[in-house]
N, C-alpha and C positions, 0 to 999 in steps of 0.2 A: 424580520427574521431571514436569515439566508436560506436558501432552498434546502441545501445539504443538512442543515440542522432542523428542519421542519419535518412534519410528518411521523407517522409510526409505522409506515411499511417497512418491509424488509429490504435494505439498500444492497444494491449491486453496483459493482465497478470492475474495471479490469486492472491487471497488475503487471507491471514489467514489459509493456508493449514497447518502451523506449530501448530495451536491451536486446542484444541479438540473441536468438534462441527463445526469448521472452522467458518462462519458467520452465522450459523442457530441455533437459540436458540429453540432447539425442544427436545422432549423426546424419538423420536421414535428410535428404535435399528439401523436403516440404516444411522443415523448420522455419520458425518465423524470422522473416526478414524485417529488421526494424528500421527500415528506411523511413525519411520524413514523409514521402508519399503514402506509404502504408499505414502510418500513424495517422495521418490526416483522413484517408479514407476510413479508417476504424472509428475515429472520433467522431465523425459526421454521421455514420452509422449509429452508433451508441446515442448521439445525440437525438437523432430522430426517433429511436426506439423507446427513449424515456429512462436509459440507463443513468445512474445518479452521478458517477464519478470514474476518474481515470487516476491512477496512482502508479508513479514511476519508481524505479530504484535508481540512486544514485552510486554510480560504481566507476572505478578509475583504472582497475586492471582486471584480467581475466582470471578464469579458474583453471586454465590449463586444459590438459588432454587434447586429443584430436582436434575437437572444435574450438579449442581455448574459450569456453563457455563464458559469455558476458565480456568479451573483449572489445565489443563495438556497442557503445552505449550513447545515446543522445542526452546532453547535458540538460537537468530537469528543470530548471528555471526558464531557460531559452525555450525548451519544448513546450512546458505548460503555457507560458505567455502567447507563443504562436498559435496553440491550439485554441486558446480562449478567443484569439481573434477571428477564428473560422468557425465557432460553434455558439449556440444561443442559449442553451439551457444547462448544459453539463459542467459539473465542478470537476476542475482539474488541479491536482496537488503537485507542488514543488517538493521534492525532497532534500533537505538540507543537512550536512553533518555539521555539528556544531564547531568542531575543531578545524575545519577547513574553510569556515566562511564567517567573515566578520559579522556581527550582528547589526551594526549601523547599516552596512550595505544591504544585508537580507531584509531589514525592515524596509527600506526605500525599495527593493526590488518586488517584493510582495504588494506593496501598496500600489506601485505602478501597474503591475499585473492585474490588480483588482479593479482599476480604472478600466483597463482593457476588457476584462470580463465582466464588467458592471456587477460586481460581487460573487465572482464564482471561482476565485482562487482559494486553495487550502494549503497549509503547511504541514509537512511531514517532519518531524524532528528526530534525528539520528544521534545519539550520543557517541557513537563509535564502538565498533567490535573488530573489523577486519584489520589486524595489525599490519600485514603486507602492503594494504593499500596506503595507510599513513606512512609507512616508510617510502612508499614511491612518491608521496607528496612531500617528503621532508620534515615530517611531523612526528612528534612522539606521542604515542597512544599510552596513557597511564594504565598500568597493569591492574589497579584497583576501581572497582566500579564506584565506589564513593567519590573519588576525585572527577571521574567522568561526567558523574551526574551533577556534582556540586558546579562544576564549569558549565554543563548544560542548563542549569536552573539560573545561574547569573546571566548566560548568554540570551535565555528566554526573557529573563526580567528585563534586560536592556531593550530586547525588541518590543516588549509591550509598554515599556514606559515611551519609547518613541512613537508608537502608535497612538497613546493618549494625550501627550504632552502638547500644549499649544506654543509653549516658549523653548528657548534653549536651556539646557541643564548640564551639570557637571555629573560625572559619575566616578567614584572613589571605591572600587571594590576590590575583591580577592584577585580576580583575574582580569578586570578591564578597568582602565583608568582613561576618562573621557573628557574632554574640556569644550565646553560651549556648543554642545551637539543638538542638532535640531531634526526633528522627525516629521517634517512635511514632503509629501501628502501622507496623510492617514488613509488607512484602508476606507473603502466607500461605504461600507454598511455594518460598521461595529469590527469585533475581532473576527479574522478568517477562522474557518474550522481548522483545529489542531488536532493531528494524528500522531501517536507513539507507539512503536512497537517495543514491548517491554517483557522480559521473562524473570530477572532478577528481581529480589527484593528491592533493591534501589531503584531500579527501573520502574517497578509497579507504584513505589511511592511517588516518583517523577510525574508518571503518566496520569495517576489519580489527582495529583495536585494541579495539574496544568492542562491535560489534553481533553478533548470533546469525546474522542474516541480511542481505546487502547486496542491494538493490533496484536493478536497471538494466534497460533496455530491450533487447529482442531484434530487431534491424533485420535483420541478415544473420547466419544461424546459423552459417556457417562462421567469421566473425569473432568471434561469440559463443563458440565453442569455445575459442579461445584466451585470451578475455577472462576467460571463466570460470575457467579453470585459473590464470591469472595471479592472479586474486583470491585462490583457495583457496591458492596458493603463499606469496602475501603474508601471509596469515593464519598459515599453518603456521609461517613464520619467526619469527613472535612467539609460537609455541607454542599458537596457536588454531586451531578448527575454524570456519570461516564458511560457510554456505550461501548460494548465489546464487538470487534470486526474479526473476522478470520479470513483466510484464503482457501481458494479451492482450485482444482484442476478439472476441466469439462472435455470428455469425449462422449459425444452424443450421436447415435445413429438410429435408424429406423427399427433395427433389431439389436437384442443384447447381444448376440453373437459377432455381429458386425462390429459393435463397438468394442468389445473385449478383444477381438483379434486385432484390429487396427491399433488399439492402445498397447497390446502385447508387442506389436511390430515395432513402433516407433520407442516405446518406453522400457523395453526388456532387450529385445533381439539386437536393437540398433542403439542403445544407450551409449553413451561416452563414459564409461564407468571410471575411467581416470579421473575425469573432471568432476564426477559425482563423489569419488572418495575424497579428492582435494578439498570439494565444498563440506562435506560431513567432518573431516578431520580440523578444518578451519572453525567449524562451529563449535566442536569439543574444545579446541584450544583457546578461543578467543571471545565467544559468545555463549548467552544464556537464553537466547531467543526459543530455543526447543528445549524441552526437560531432557536432560542428558540420559536418564534412565530409559527412554523412549527412542532417543536419536538413532541408536544402530539398528533398532527394529523397524525403522521407515526408509531405509537405505533405497529401497524400490520406488517409494513416493518421491524421493529427491530427485531419481531420474525423470519421473512423469510430470511432476508439476512443482520442484523445488520444496516438496514436503507438505505440500497443500492437500486439503481435504480431497478424496477422490469421488467425483461425480462421473461415473462410467456406466453407460447404458442408454436405454430407450428415452425419449422425452418424459414419458412417466417416471422412470426410475431417477433421472436427473431432478426432476421437479421433487419427488419425495425426498432425495438426498438433502435439497436444500430446505425443506420443510423440517427435516430432522436438525439441521443447524439451528433453524428458529427456534424448534421446541428444547434446544439446549441452552437457550438464553441468547444466543448471538444476536446482535442487530443488524447484521448485514455480512456480505461476503464478497471478495474480489473474486474474479473468474479469470483463468488463464487457459489457452488453447494451443495446440500444437501450431496452426496459423489462425491467428485471431478474426483477421479480416475475412478468411474464406469461410470459417467455421461459425462465427457469430450469427449470420443469416438464419440458419437453421435452428439455433437456440432461440433468436428472436422469434421465429415464426411457430416453434412448436412447444418451447418451454415457457416463455414468458406468458402465453395465455393460460397455461395450466397454473402458474403460481398466481395469477389474478383469480383463477377459479377457487383457490385454496385461500383466499383473501391475504396472501402475502404482499402482493403488489398491485398497483392501480391497473386497471384494464388498459390495453395497449393505447388506446386513444385520450385516456384520462390524464396521463402524466404530464403530455406536452400543454394540455389546458389549464392544469393546476399551476403550472410554472409561469403562465401567460399573465 
């Protein structure tokens, strides 16, 4: 079994380090520089620390504002393959928009990257929501979720058949007509881990039918408990087991006062509010990833960590916050930082041992041993 799918510990990864500013919509100079060198430095630190995965965002245009948030983005398949070549244990996801990427090409790209990483590639499937991006690519994004997810389902069916079939085949479907197509090489160790973020009913149906993990925000943990259980029950009704992941933003300092003041400085006093409002408005207009009745209430969180669960405070407080996510039923969480590579070492040295003591994570030396 692939390492990412094994074990019952609380999974941790990073999110959006391939994007300028990461997950923090701020104007401060200390915001994340998404250069290749910084991503490689981060990946190798995560790998050595036993962190489970890295997850990128596929983005084609920015969100405007003074910083034009997410205007500079490393393409995810290239990024993932290169990181796999320079790490040993880390799972690295590629994020693929179904409407922008031919499934025959993606199937071969993923299988090739899987050889590079010796079974450590993952696929994050995006059915599409950001209409201005599709317009920039010259593509039409259907207004109805039913069509988007019907297309995504057939797209993924093609990918899976290519990974499983030994010989060439024809495909005559609603969206794809393929003649004498062949899917070699196959992934090296069965199907790679599949991730999908979904908020709508159609999205949840797609994720519980196809994904290994569904990705959803944790805004109100009491609400999340019911939501997570509903997702697990929905998957179980299909004879499947699907874990639920969420995403978090970390600002960890020796004292709560230091953490709160630093967080307020970059996420409030120096937030790029124009970009935040563009992001929120696009979510309202085109997406159902966030519950709309709560979206307006988390505008501040959109500046700090793109709407992620706040982990702000001392190492004890951050570890307690992660424990609360686990108690709500989440199988894991991504982490973002103002500057990932500068701030992760403190998290590694102070928070990871506390999570191990709570039984949520392997002890720092155990993760590497288990993977070998």
